[in-house]
C-alpha positions in Angstrom: 92.4 64.7 78.2 95.9 64.9 76.6 96.6 63.1 73.3 98.9 60.5 74.7 96.0 58.9 76.5 93.5 59.1 73.7 94.3 55.6 72.4 92.6 54.1 75.4 89.3 55.4 74.2 87.0 53.6 71.8 83.6 54.7 70.6 81.1 51.9 70.6 79.3 51.6 67.2 75.8 51.0 68.7 74.8 54.0 70.7 71.4 52.6 71.7 73.1 50.1 74.1 73.3 51.5 77.6 76.8 51.5 79.2 75.7 49.1 81.9 74.8 46.5 79.2 77.8 47.1 76.9 80.4 47.2 79.7 80.4 43.5 80.5 81.1 42.7 76.9 84.3 44.8 77.0 85.7 42.9 80.0 84.1 39.5 80.7 82.9 39.1 77.1 86.3 39.6 75.7 87.9 37.3 78.3 85.6 34.4 77.4 85.7 35.0 73.7 89.5 34.9 73.7 89.5 31.8 75.8 87.2 30.0 73.3 89.1 31.3 70.2 92.5 30.3 71.6 91.2 26.9 72.7 90.9 25.9 69.0 87.7 24.0 69.7 85.9 23.6 66.4 82.2 23.6 65.7 80.6 20.4 66.7 83.3 19.6 69.3 82.8 19.6 73.1 84.0 22.4 75.4 83.7 22.0 79.1 83.1 25.2 81.2 83.6 25.0 85.0 81.7 27.6 86.9 79.2 27.7 84.0 76.5 29.7 86.0 78.8 32.6 86.9 79.5 36.0 85.5 82.1 35.1 82.9 80.8 31.7 82.0 77.2 32.8 81.2 78.8 34.8 78.4 81.1 31.9 77.4 78.1 29.6 77.0 76.5 32.0 74.6 79.7 32.6 72.6 80.4 28.9 72.4 77.0 28.0 71.1 77.2 30.9 68.6 80.5 29.3 67.4 78.8 26.0 67.0 80.4 24.2 69.9 78.8 21.6 72.1 78.9 22.8 75.7 79.1 21.0 79.0 78.4 23.3 81.9 79.7 22.5 85.4 78.3 24.3 88.4 76.3 23.6 91.6 72.6 24.1 92.3 69.3 24.2 90.6 69.4 28.0 89.9 72.7 27.6 88.1 71.3 24.6 86.2 68.3 26.6 85.1 70.4 29.5 83.9 72.8 27.3 82.0 70.0 25.4 80.3 68.3 28.6 79.4 71.5 29.8 77.7 71.8 26.6 75.7 74.3 24.2 77.3 74.0 20.7 75.9 74.8 19.0 79.1 74.8 20.3 82.7 76.6 18.5 85.5 75.8 19.5 89.1 78.9 19.0 91.1 76.7 18.9 94.3 74.9 15.8 93.0 77.6 14.0 91.1 80.3 12.2 93.0 82.8 11.7 90.1 82.5 14.8 87.9 85.3 13.8 85.6 83.8 10.3 84.9 80.4 11.8 84.3 81.7 14.3 81.8 83.8 11.6 80.1 80.8 9.3 79.8 78.4 12.1 78.6 80.9 13.2 75.9 82.2 9.7 75.0 85.7 11.0 76.0 85.5 13.6 73.2 86.4 16.8 75.0 88.3 19.3 72.8 88.7 22.1 75.4 88.3 23.0 79.0 87.7 26.5 80.4 87.8 27.1 84.2 86.2 30.3 85.6 85.4 28.9 89.0 87.7 30.0 91.9 88.0 26.4 93.1 91.1 24.2 93.4 89.0 21.1 92.7 87.7 22.6 89.4 91.3 23.0 88.2 92.2 19.5 89.3 89.2 18.1 87.5 90.0 20.2 84.4 93.5 18.8 84.3 92.3 15.3 84.7 89.8 15.8 81.8 92.5 17.2 79.5 94.9 14.3 80.4 92.2 11.7 79.7 91.5 13.2 76.2 94.9 14.3 74.9 97.8 11.9 74.8 100.3 14.7 74.6 99.3 16.2 77.9 102.2 16.4 80.5 102.4 13.4 82.8 102.2 15.7 85.8 100.0 18.7 84.9 100.3 20.3 88.4 104.0 20.8 87.9 103.7 22.0 84.3 104.7 25.5 83.7 102.1 25.9 81.0 99.0 23.8 81.7 96.6 23.2 78.8 93.6 24.6 80.7 92.2 28.1 80.0 
């Protein structure tokens, strides 16, 4: 390999970790860590994660809990619920069972949501995330769907 491409390489400090286990931390792990850090959610505050039982979010739950955040996980189905609870979510909302997800989250957190992260590939998840942000932050744009920079990660 020529020297101009060497800066792409990084030696992992722990050599006992197999590549298949370390690899997700370098992609999905960094993605979720950055979302949580840039959200500015402080320890003890609520963060809502849509798609909580998925590949990115299962890492996000663990990072958020390690950072001292309170986590609401949103996903569908008993298998996703079991996974999220095993990872430490404080509250799980099953969108398959709950008609008004936004109201349920608002009630469960006493309207105290500090951040929202969406990893689900679902239009309704983004709509619900924008509604949650608007309910909890008075500075949120009046029409989040036309905002050039929505406050949802």
